[in-house]
C-alpha positions in Angstrom: -0.2 -0.1 -0.1 1.3 3.5 -0.4 2.1 6.0 2.3 -0.8 7.6 3.4 -1.8 10.2 6.1 -3.0 9.3 9.3 -5.3 12.3 9.9 -6.9 12.1 6.6 -8.4 8.2 7.2 -8.9 7.5 11.1 -11.3 10.5 12.5 -9.7 9.4 16.0 -6.4 10.9 14.8 -7.5 14.3 14.4 -9.7 14.3 18.0 -8.1 12.4 20.2 -11.2 12.7 22.3 -12.2 9.5 20.2 -9.6 7.9 22.2 -10.9 6.8 25.6 -8.0 6.6 28.0 -7.0 7.0 31.8 -5.0 9.6 33.8 -5.6 8.4 36.7 -2.6 5.7 39.5 -3.9 2.2 40.6 -3.1 2.8 44.6 -4.1 0.5 46.9 -7.1 0.2 45.4 -8.2 3.5 44.7 -7.7 4.9 41.0 -6.2 8.7 42.0 -4.2 11.6 40.7 -0.5 12.4 41.6 0.2 13.4 44.9 1.5 16.6 43.3 -1.2 16.7 41.0 1.0 16.8 38.3 0.6 15.4 34.9 1.9 14.9 31.6 0.5 13.9 27.6 0.8 11.1 26.1 1.4 11.0 21.9 0.4 9.9 18.8 3.2 8.6 17.2 1.5 9.1 13.8 0.4 12.6 14.1 2.5 13.6 16.9 -0.4 15.3 18.6 -1.6 15.2 22.0 -3.5 12.3 22.7 -4.4 13.6 26.8 -2.8 13.4 30.3 -1.7 10.8 32.4 -0.9 11.1 36.3 2.7 12.1 36.7 3.9 10.1 40.0 7.0 11.3 42.0 8.7 8.5 44.6 5.8 9.4 47.2 3.0 8.4 44.8 5.7 5.7 44.5 6.6 4.3 48.1 2.6 4.3 48.4 2.1 1.6 45.9 4.8 -0.8 47.7 3.9 -0.2 51.3 -0.2 -1.0 49.1 1.3 -4.2 48.1 3.5 -5.1 51.2 0.4 -5.2 52.9 -2.5 -7.0 50.7 0.7 -9.3 51.2 0.7 -9.7 54.0 -2.6 -9.5 55.6 -4.8 -10.9 53.0 -5.5 -14.4 51.8 -4.6 -13.8 48.1 -1.3 -16.0 48.5 -3.3 -18.2 50.1 -6.5 -18.6 48.0 -6.1 -20.2 44.6 -10.0 -19.6 43.6 -10.3 -15.9 44.8 -6.6 -15.4 42.2 -8.2 -17.4 39.4 -11.6 -15.6 39.4 -9.8 -12.1 39.1 -8.0 -13.8 36.4 -11.1 -14.7 34.9 -12.5 -11.9 35.6 -9.3 -9.0 34.2 -10.1 -11.4 30.7 -13.7 -10.6 30.5 -12.6 -7.2 31.2 -10.4 -6.9 28.5 -12.8 -8.5 26.2 -16.1 -5.9 27.2 -13.6 -3.4 25.9 -11.1 -5.4 23.3 -12.6 -2.2 20.5 -11.8 0.9 22.5 -8.8 -0.4 24.1 -8.0 -1.8 20.4 -8.6 2.3 18.9 -6.3 3.3 22.0 -3.5 0.2 21.5 -3.2 2.1 18.1 -3.1 5.5 18.9 -0.3 5.8 21.4 2.1 3.1 20.4 1.4 3.5 16.8 1.4 0.0 16.5 0.0 -1.3 13.1 -3.9 -2.3 13.9 -3.6 -5.7 12.2 -1.2 -6.3 15.1 -3.5 -6.1 17.9 -5.0 -9.0 16.6 -2.3 -10.3 17.6 0.6 -10.2 20.3 -0.4 -6.5 20.5 -4.0 -7.5 22.1 -5.6 -10.4 21.8 -3.1 -12.8 22.2 -2.0 -12.0 25.6 -5.8 -11.3 27.0 -6.5 -15.0 25.8 -3.1 -15.5 27.9 -5.0 -14.7 31.0 -7.1 -18.1 30.8 -3.7 -19.7 30.0 -2.4 -18.8 33.3 -5.9 -19.4 34.9 -6.5 -22.9 34.0 -2.0 -23.7 35.2 -2.7 -22.2 38.2 -5.7 -24.4 39.0 -3.8 -27.5 37.8 -0.8 -26.4 38.7 0.7 -29.5 41.1 1.5 -26.7 44.2 3.0 -29.8 46.3 5.0 -32.8 45.9 5.2 -35.9 48.0 9.0 -37.3 48.3 7.6 -40.3 50.5 10.0 -41.8 53.1 13.9 -41.3 53.9 16.5 -42.0 57.1 18.8 -38.8 56.4 20.9 -39.5 59.8 19.0 -42.2 61.3 15.7 -39.9 61.5 13.0 -41.3 59.1 11.1 -38.1 57.8 8.3 -37.9 55.8 9.0 -35.2 53.2 7.6 -32.9 50.3 8.0 -29.9 48.9 6.0 -26.5 49.0 5.7 -24.2 46.1 4.4 -20.2 47.2 4.6 -17.4 46.5 7.5 -14.7 46.3 6.0 -11.9 47.3 5.9 -8.2 46.4 7.4 -8.3 42.8 7.8 -4.7 41.2 7.1 -5.0 37.2 9.0 -2.5 34.6 8.0 -2.7 31.0 8.9 -1.0 28.3 6.9 0.8 25.4 7.1 -1.7 22.3 4.2 -4.6 22.9 2.6 -3.4 26.2 0.1 -5.3 26.6 2.1 -8.4 25.5 4.7 -7.7 28.5 2.6 -6.5 30.8 0.1 -9.6 31.3 3.1 -12.0 30.7 4.3 -10.9 34.1 0.9 -9.9 35.7 -0.7 -12.6 35.1 1.7 -15.2 36.1 2.9 -13.5 39.1 -0.6 -13.0 40.1 -1.6 -16.7 39.6 1.5 -18.0 42.0 -0.9 -15.4 44.0 2.5 -13.1 44.6 1.5 -8.7 44.2 2.5 -6.2 42.2 4.0 -2.7 41.5 3.5 -2.2 37.7 5.6 0.5 36.4 5.5 0.6 32.8 7.5 2.8 30.1 6.1 6.9 30.0 5.8 6.5 26.4 2.8 4.4 26.4 0.8 5.1 29.6 -2.1 4.8 29.0 -2.3 0.6 27.7 -0.8 0.4 31.9 -3.6 3.1 33.5 -6.6 1.5 31.3 -5.5 -1.9 33.1 -5.5 -0.3 36.5 -9.4 1.2 35.8 -10.7 -2.7 34.5 -9.0 -4.0 38.3 -10.8 -1.3 39.9 -14.2 -1.2 38.5 -14.6 -4.7 36.9 -12.5 -7.5 39.3 -13.0 -8.4 42.8 -9.1 -8.8 42.9 -8.5 -7.2 46.4 -6.8 -3.8 46.6 -3.3 -3.4 47.1 -2.7 -6.3 45.3 -2.0 -4.6 41.9 -0.5 -0.8 42.0 0.1 1.0 38.7 2.5 3.5 38.9 2.7 5.9 35.6 5.7 8.6 35.8 7.4 11.2 33.1 10.4 10.4 34.9 11.9 6.6 34.1 14.7 6.6 37.4 11.4 6.1 39.7 11.2 2.9 39.0 14.5 2.3 39.9 13.2 2.7 43.7 11.7 -1.0 43.5 15.1 -2.5 42.6 16.5 -1.0 45.9 13.4 -1.1 47.9 13.4 -4.0 51.3 9.9 -4.3 51.0 10.3 -5.7 47.2 11.0 -9.6 46.7 11.1 -9.5 43.4 11.9 -7.4 40.2 10.6 -8.9 36.7 12.1 -6.4 34.0 12.3 -5.9 30.6 14.0 -3.3 28.0 17.5 -2.8 27.5 20.6 -4.5 28.6 22.3 -1.6 29.8 19.2 -1.2 31.6 18.7 -4.1 32.5 22.7 -4.2 34.3 21.6 -1.4 36.3 18.5 -3.6 37.5 20.1 -6.5 39.0 23.0 -4.1 40.4 20.8 -2.3 42.3 18.7 -5.9 43.0 21.8 -6.8 45.4 22.1 -5.8 47.8 18.5 -6.8 48.8 19.8 -9.8 46.8 15.8 -9.7 44.9 15.0 -12.9 42.6 15.3 -10.8 39.2 14.1 -11.7 36.2 15.5 -9.8 33.2 14.4 -9.8 29.2 16.6 -7.3 27.4 17.7 -6.5 24.2 18.6 -8.7 20.4 20.3 -8.5 17.8 18.7 -12.1 16.1 20.3 -13.8 13.3 17.6 -15.4 10.3 20.1 -18.1 8.5 19.5 -19.0 5.6 21.3 -22.1 4.0 22.4 -22.8 0.5 19.4 -25.2 -0.3 16.8 -23.4 0.7 14.1 -21.9 -1.0 15.8 -18.4 -1.2 13.4 -15.6 -2.2 10.8 -17.4 0.6 13.1 -17.4 3.3 13.9 -13.2 2.3 10.0 -12.2 2.3 9.8 -13.4 5.5 13.0 -12.0 6.3 11.7 -8.4 5.0 8.8 -9.2 6.7 9.6 -9.7 9.7 11.8 -6.7 10.0 9.1 -4.2 9.5 6.5 -5.7 11.5 5.9 -2.6 13.6 8.7 -1.0 12.4 11.6 -3.3 13.8 10.4 -2.4 17.2 10.6 -5.5 18.8 13.6 -7.6 20.9 13.3 -11.0 19.3 13.6 -9.6 15.8 15.3 -10.9 13.3 17.8 -8.4 12.1 20.8 -9.4 10.7 20.1 -11.4 7.5 23.0 -14.5 6.8 22.7 -15.7 3.7 25.4 -18.2 1.9 28.0 -15.8 -0.2 27.2 -17.3 -3.7 23.5 -16.4 -3.4 24.5 -12.9 -2.0 23.5 -10.7 -5.2 19.9 -12.8 -5.2 19.3 -12.3 -1.6 19.9 -8.6 -1.6 17.3 -8.6 -4.7 14.9 -10.4 -3.2 14.7 -8.9 0.2 15.1 -5.0 -0.9 11.7 -6.2 -3.4 10.1 -7.2 -0.7 11.2 -4.5 1.7 9.7 -2.5 -1.3 5.9 -3.3 -0.7 5.9 -2.6 3.4 6.1 1.0 3.3 5.8 3.2 6.8 2.3 3.8 6.9 -0.8 5.3 9.1 -1.4 2.4 11.3 -5.1 1.9 11.0 -4.9 0.3 7.9 -5.6 -2.6 8.1 -2.8 -3.1 5.3 -0.2 -1.7 7.4 2.9 -3.1 8.6 5.7 -0.8 9.0 3.7 2.2 11.1 6.0 5.1 13.6 8.4 4.1 15.7 7.3 5.4 19.2 9.3 9.1 19.4 11.7 11.1 18.0 14.7 9.9 20.2 13.5 6.9 18.5 13.6 8.1 14.7 16.7 9.8 15.1 18.6 6.7 17.1 17.7 4.9 14.3 18.8 7.3 11.7 21.6 7.2 13.2 22.6 4.1 13.2 21.8 3.9 9.0 24.6 7.2 9.3 26.5 5.2 11.2 26.1 2.2 8.5 27.0 4.7 5.6 30.6 5.4 8.2 31.7 2.3 8.5 31.5 1.6 4.6 28.0 0.3 4.7 25.8 0.7 1.5 21.9 1.3 1.3 20.1 -0.7 -0.4 16.6 0.8 -0.3 15.2 2.6 2.8 17.2 5.2 4.4 15.1 8.1 5.2 11.5 9.1 5.7 8.9 8.6 3.3 7.1 11.5 1.8 3.8 12.6 1.7 3.8 11.4 5.9 5.4 14.9 7.5 3.4 14.5 10.3 4.0 11.2 12.5 7.1 9.1 13.9 8.2 7.5 10.9 11.3 5.6 9.6 11.6 3.8 6.1 12.3 0.2 5.6 15.9 0.3 5.6 18.3 -3.3 3.8 22.3 -2.8 4.4 25.5 -4.3 2.7 28.4 -4.2 2.6 29.2 -4.0 6.7 30.6 -7.1 8.8 29.4 -9.0 11.1 31.3 -7.0 13.8 30.0 -3.2 12.5 28.0 -1.8 15.7 24.9 -1.1 12.9 25.3 -5.0 12.3 25.9 -5.8 16.3 24.1 -3.3 18.2 20.1 -3.4 19.2 18.5 -0.6 16.5 14.9 -1.3 17.3 14.1 0.1 14.0 12.9 -1.7 10.7 16.6 -1.8 9.6 18.0 -5.3 8.1 21.6 -5.6 7.4 22.7 -8.7 5.3 25.7 -10.4 5.7 27.5 -13.7 3.6 28.6 -16.5 5.1 30.3 -19.5 3.9 28.6 -22.3 4.9 26.9 -23.8 8.0 29.5 -23.6 9.9 30.7 -20.5 9.3 26.5 -19.2 9.5 26.9 -20.9 13.0 30.0 -18.3 13.8 28.4 -15.6 13.0 25.3 -16.2 14.5 26.5 -16.6 17.9 29.6 -14.4 17.0 27.5 -11.6 19.4 26.7 -10.6 23.1 23.2 -11.2 22.6 21.2 -14.8 22.4 16.8 -13.6 22.2 15.9 -15.4 18.8 16.6 -16.8 15.6 15.7 -18.2 12.3 17.0 -21.3 10.3 15.6 -21.3 7.1 16.9 -25.0 5.0 15.0 -27.5 2.2 16.6 -30.5 4.9 14.7 -30.6 7.6 17.6 -32.5 9.9 20.2 -30.1 8.7 18.2 -26.9 9.5 17.4 -28.3 13.2 20.6 -29.0 13.6 22.0 -26.0 12.9 19.1 -24.4 15.3 20.8 -25.7 18.1 24.7 -25.5 18.0 23.2 -21.2 18.0 23.3 -20.3 20.9 19.7 -18.6 21.4 16.2 -18.6 23.5 14.2 -19.2 21.0 14.1 -20.4 17.3 12.3 -20.7 14.6 13.3 -23.7 11.7 11.4 -22.9 8.4 9.6 -20.6 9.5 8.5 -22.3 12.8 6.8 -19.9 15.5 7.4 -20.9 18.9 5.4 -17.4 20.5 2.2 -18.6 22.6 2.0 -18.4 26.1 2.7 -22.3 26.5 6.3 -21.8 25.0 9.3 -20.3 27.8 10.6 -16.9 26.2 13.6 -15.2 26.5 17.5 -15.4 26.4 21.2 -16.4 26.4 24.3 -14.6 27.5 23.4 -10.7 27.4 19.5 -11.1 26.5 19.0 -12.1 30.5 17.6 -14.1 32.9 15.5 -16.4 33.4 12.0 -17.6 31.6 8.8 -14.8 30.7 5.4 -17.8 29.4 5.0 -21.7 29.8 5.3 -23.2 32.9 9.2 -22.1 33.7 7.4 -18.1 33.3 5.6 -19.3 36.1 7.5 -20.6 38.5 10.0 -17.2 38.2 7.0 -15.8 40.5 7.1 -19.4 43.1 9.4 -19.5 45.7 10.8 -23.5 46.6 10.4 -24.6 50.1 10.9 -28.4 51.0 9.4 -29.8 54.5 9.9 -32.7 56.9 7.9 -33.9 59.3 9.1 -37.6 61.6 7.9 -40.4 59.6 
């Protein structure tokens, strides 16, 4: 489709009042403004228009939220009443479904995500995952009988019990806010924890609307969930050092993740980190080259490349390099940046002007490093407003170049030649990250063999998709610690207690 002006096709783009958000914090069961009365604006990335405002909390508000979560864990039966937790999660899922249309419109307006993606990872799939985790909590084996043994000659009956960690501080990014928030909140609540959520200031309504649903349409007790928005990224650091918080669950950049881990060490909190990626899309020499290149191009254009697991390095056989570049460029040229409210759009805007400047800086850097831009590289014609950038294909840089090795978070793909399976594995693994990847080959066993050698937490073979609530997601190396989703993700929010009594 051709690039269009969002304001011309979407009434909500010219009428921010058509988008329903939520200005208030959720603290101790109450929807309320920030203590100071301050607010900050939330911006539509496709139009640069102000959608509205949201409470601008400070450290006093966050302190109140932590205290509320602590009391709810220590003084209510939330952590021990499984039926109550399951009912609360099902009520929350029902509330999301009831308001799906208005939340969908708000999500597109605030994040800039193409509306088509709200029918999967940007809204519908995360909401569905609440039902999955509620089912898991009901069927989970909370206690395991180990039978009798006689350590030190004392005959004893032993069992292992799993129970909630306590207060969880959840810090979330802006790129897929419902997905990441519910991937933390659902398992944490199902396990019996209480939560303080600090969302990214770029997409605050995606969190505060959740707070409104919890307060007005569920029986989740006061203090179990607290949501604190702030224009100041730094106040989330309070969650990492406060002794009342038992666990920090963070998704964001590797640099910030290192700071979270260092700060949490002071009180030896449990830490879950889902961090950056620079994932490789590996094509072997007898694969369907054009089909694989089309998938690689489509993937990096999706949501303007703003995904930690998106494959941004395309590794192709050297003898097929020119053909691969041509095929990839042809597809990227048919996926221009455009209006996220249109059903055919794949590549919307990036989230803000700062992020667009970052992406443009990497594109300039690529040429400084000796690379060439095959397609894209600039701002789309006809889109004077909005933080749009053209899908960009780069060649002529090696695997060690900064544009090839650093996370960009934009619709930028680098094509790098390899000299066979061993070399492709070497290049894929020559990265500080290890979050995701893809391998394509006509021989299934050969493709799986290569996938098994790549040090990454998730990987697809010949187009297979691992994304699902029952599949653990996380990374090797500097892509993080722990897993989100699946039974492994649920158990991130549990402690293990071993008990023995005389047999």
